[in-house]
N, C-alpha and C positions, 0 to 999 in steps of 0.2 A: 396533574403535575406538570410543572414547567422546568425544563432543563436548559441551562446555557452551555453550549458547546463552544470551547475556546480553541481556536485553530490558528497555526502560524500563517497559513496561506490557503486560499481556495484555488490556487493556480494548478492546471493540469500537470504542469512540469514538476510539481513538487512531489509526485509519486503517490503512494499508497494512502497516506492519511486523510486527504480531502475526499478520496473516493470512499473510503471506509465510513467517514463521518456522514457523507451524503446517504449511504445506504442505511446507516444506523438511524439517523434522523427521519427518514422516510418510513422505515418499518416501525419506529416508535410511534409515529403519527397514527399508523393503523391500529395501534394498541392504546390510543387515547392519551399518549404522553406529547406535550407540545415542546418543541425545540427551537431555540434561537441560536444561530451560528454567528459568532463574532470572529472576525478574521481580517488579514490583510491580503493584498494582491501583489503580484510581481510584474514588473514591466516585461513586455514581450511574451507572456504566457496568458493563454485564455483561461478563464475560470471554470471550474466544474459546475455543471447545471444542477442545482438542488430542486427537489420537488416544490411544487407551489404551496404545499401546506407546511413548509419550513421557512421560517423567517431568516433570511440571510442579510447580514449587515457587514459590508466590506468597508474597512476604515482606511481607505487610501493604499498607497504602495508602501513597501518595505524600503527604507532608505539603504539599509544594510541587510540584504536577504539572508546571509548566513546566521544572523543572530535575530533577525525580525525587528530591528529598530524601525519604528514608524516614521514617516516623514512629517506627520502632523500629530497634535494631540488628541485627534478625534477618537483614536483606539481607547485611550483612557477614559475619556468621557463617556463613550458608549458602553464600555465594560461596566462602569459604575451604575449607568442607567439600567442595563439589562439584569445586572446581579440583583438590584433591588426587587425586581418583579420575579426572579427565579426562586425555584424551591431549593435547587441544588445546581452546582457547577461542575462541568466535566472538562477537565484540562487535557489537551492531546499534545503529545510529543514532549521534548525535554529541550533544556539549554537555550531557549528562546524567550525574547522579551514578552510576548503575548502570554505565555504560560506563567511567567513570574508576576505580570500585571493582574492576571486573572486570580492567582493565589492571594495577592494582596487584597484585591477587591472582595474576594470571598471572606477573608478574615475581618475586613472592615464592616462588611455588612452582616457578619455573623452568619454565613451560609456554608453548609457542609460542601466539600468538594472531593471528587475523585480524580485519579491521574492514570491516564494511558501512555505509557512511554513509547509505544510503537517501535519497539527494538532498539531504541536510542541508548540503552544501557548494555547492549551486547559488548563482549570485550574488544572486538575490532573497532567498534564505534568509539569506545572510550580511549583507544590509543590515538585517535585522530584529534589534533589540536590538544593533546594531552595536558599540557600545562594549564591552559585556560580552563579545561573541564575540572581539573583538580581544585582551581581556584572557586569555580562556580559551585562545585560540589560542597566544599567546606563552608562557603559563604551563604548559600541559600538553597541549592538544590536538594541536599539530603533533608533539610528541614521541611521543604515542601512535601516531599514524599512521607516523611514520618508523621506530619500533621494532617495528611490526607485521611478522609474517612474510609477510603478504600483505594486500592491500587488495582487496575485492570491490566492483566497481561494477555497476550494473543496465544501463547503456546506454553506448554509445561517447561520447555527449556527456558523461555524468558522469566517464567515464575521463579525457577531456581536461581537465575542470574540476580533478580532483585532481592531474593532471600539472602544470597550469598553477600550482598552489599550491606547486610544488616538492617534492612528497612523493617520497621516495627508494624506498620499498618497491615490490616487484612488484605489478603491478595486472592483474586479470582481469576481463573483462566477462562476467557471467552473468545473463541476464534472469530475472526472477521467472517462476513457472509456477503453473498451477492443476491441482487434481486433477479431471480430467474424470469419473471414476467417481463421485466424491462429488457433484459438480454434477448429473449425470445422475440420480442417486438422488433428490435433493431435487426435481428436475423431475418425476419419475415419481410421487412422492408427492402433489404439488400440495396446494393448499389444500382444506379441506372444502367441499362443495358450497354450504353456506349462508354461507360466508364472502365477503363483499362487498368485500374489500380496503380496508376503511376509507373507502369512498365514492369510490374511483378511477372515473373515467369513461373508457370507451374509445371511440375509439382515443386513446392517449396516447403522449407522449414522456416519458423518464425522466432525472431526475438522482438519483443515489444516493451519498451520502457526507456526511461531516460538514459543517456550515455554518461553514466556516472562511474568513476573508477572502481567503486565497490561492486558494481554490477558485472565487471570483468567480461565485457563484450569481447575483449582481445582473446581471451580463451576460447570463446565460441568461434571466432575467425580462424584461430589455430585449428581448432577440431574440424571446422568445414573443410580446410585444405585436405585433410586426411579422408573425410567423407566423400569429397568430390573425386578422389581417385578410385573409390569403390563404386560410386554411382554417377554415371555420366549424365543423368537427367535431372538431378535434383539441384535446386538453386536455394540461395538464402535470401530472406528478406528481413531487414532491420528497420524498425520504426520507433520514433520517439525523439523527443527534444535533445538538443545537444548543448547543454549549458556550459560545458567546458571547452567547447571547440575541438572535441576529440576525434570527430570524423575525418579530418583532413589527414592526420597521421594514419588512421586506420585504412582509409582508401588507398594511401600510398603502399601500405602493406599488402593490400588486396592486388594492386596492379602488379607488384613484384612477383606474385604467385601466378600471374596470367588467368586469374579467374574473375576479372572485372565483369565480364559479361554474364556471370552467374550469381553476382551479389548486387542487391538492389537496396539503397537506403532511401527511405521515404520521408524522413523527418517527423515532425509531429502530425499525427492523423486524428480526425475527429472520431466521435463514438461510432457512427455508421461505418466508417472505414475500418475502425479497430475490430468490430465484431465480425465484419465481412472477412478480414484477414485471418482472424482466429478460427472461424468456421472452415475456411478453405485450406488452411495449412495442414501439412502431414503430421507435423510435431510442433509443440511450442517449447522453446529452450529457455532456461533461466540459470545461468551460471554464477549467480552472485556469491561473493564472500559471506555476506550476512543479509538476512532479511528479518523484519519482524514476523510478517506473514503476507506474502506477495499477493496483492489484489489482482494483478495481471495474471498469475498462475491460476487462480480461482476462477477468473472470467474465461480463460482459455478452456479449462476443463468444463465449465458450465456450457461452452460451445461443443462439447463432445470431442475435444481435441486432446490426444495423449500429450503428456508433458515429460521432459526430461530435466531434472532440477538438481542443483547441488545440495549437499547436506546442510549448507548454510541457510537454505530456504525455510528450514523448520517445518516441513510438512511431510513427515514419514507416512502419513495416510496414503500418499501416492502409490508406494509399494505395497501397503496393506490392502488396498483395493485393486491392485494391479491395474492402475490407471496411467502408469508410465514407470520411469526409473528414477531412483535418487542416487546420485554418483558423487564421488570427490570432485572438487572444483579444478580438475586438471584436464587438459585438452585430449589426451589419449583416452581417458574414461568417458568423456562425452562423445568422442567420435565413435568408440566402440558401441555405445548404447544407441546412438543415432542410427548406425549401420544395421545394428540387430533389429530394430523396429521396422526400418525401411524395407528390409529383405523378407520380412514375414507378414504377408497380408492378414493372416488369420490372427496373429498377435496384435497387430494394429487395430483391427476391427473390434477385438475383444477390449482393448485399452480404451477405445473411443466409447464404448458402452459404459465401461467402469468409470471413466472420467466424469460423465454426467451423473452416474448414480452416486459417486462420492460427494458431489456438490449437493445433491438432493438430499442426502442423508446427514451430512455433517456441516455444510457451510452456506446455509441460506441466511439472508438478512433477517428474515422473521425469527429464526431461531436465535441469532445474535441479539436481536431486540428484546425477545422475551427474557433471556438471561440477564441482559443489561437492566431492564426494568426491575428485575428483582433485586439486583445490587443497589439500584437507586433507592428502592423502598427500604432495604435493610439499612442503607446508610442514614436515611432520614430518621428511622426508628432509633438506631444507636445513637445519633446525634441529640435527639430529644432526650433519650434515656440518660445522657451525660449531663442533662440539665442546661443544654444550650438551645436558645431559640432564636428566630430571626430578628435582626435588628433593623 
């Protein structure tokens, strides 16, 4: 079986979807499923590194990153080429030109396709640029979902969101997963002995992700001010790209609190640094308003690091397994949870063990690929049953 994965961007600054597609395509290859990834890149952002057994076709830069309009016509040309040789097309994310083009190519080539919204239909996301999204929904987006052979959601909450929108296609919940072997490999390598992690002071709590308004890093900063009064040793490390130039105002707020020497911003970090930070942190914090299913949170737990996440992160398993806390996305709630874990060594050690166990039992790339392969096979069977064949 050959699957065409259509993605807005392979850029590391784009967040979870490129990382999830990398893990999915790599694990599918181990199951005998060939993947070809067609995507764009964004200026100023390094691309996610895909496994050697996955074909990656980057079709230039996005002229307009927010909607994924390509600078050249190579995206359309390559999509039509790859769709011809694919058995099935998997469209990732919503509202962007590559997904629309992929759906059109699938119809013209008479190939079944499935759609993974990656949290893009959550209520908070729908309120952003609302008028444009209403126009897109009525003109093409609803049709793409209803004509999909299958819709893949990351969580039960996302499944309900899609159902509430009246989508008629079958829906399956398949959580994202991470490659434990790869993560453990990065952790074994570690940083060179003379690498000082860019001035990171231990012990520290960590936020790692792009500085996007929906991530609410400002909530974490407010929470840390409260934490710093309770714990004179702990520092905060923030790592990730800053596409909106948010750090300038955030750093000003930090200076006003007198905590500049205890807050470190590293900007974008590579995979080696990322997993070193995750493994060394006392806690990983994610205060997002909404997430599909945060790959960074899964990666942190794979490193055996407890997490404190907002309820919008859609991962209630954190508390089910006692791998951390799920709290409202308010600074007092985060500060209380952070202090509670930092003050209790026994609790923190238990959470470390449980975090890794949670990933091993629920969120591996192999489990994700096995479930997705089953959806692909069911989609092909139902497509043929409906009397449609490849054109």
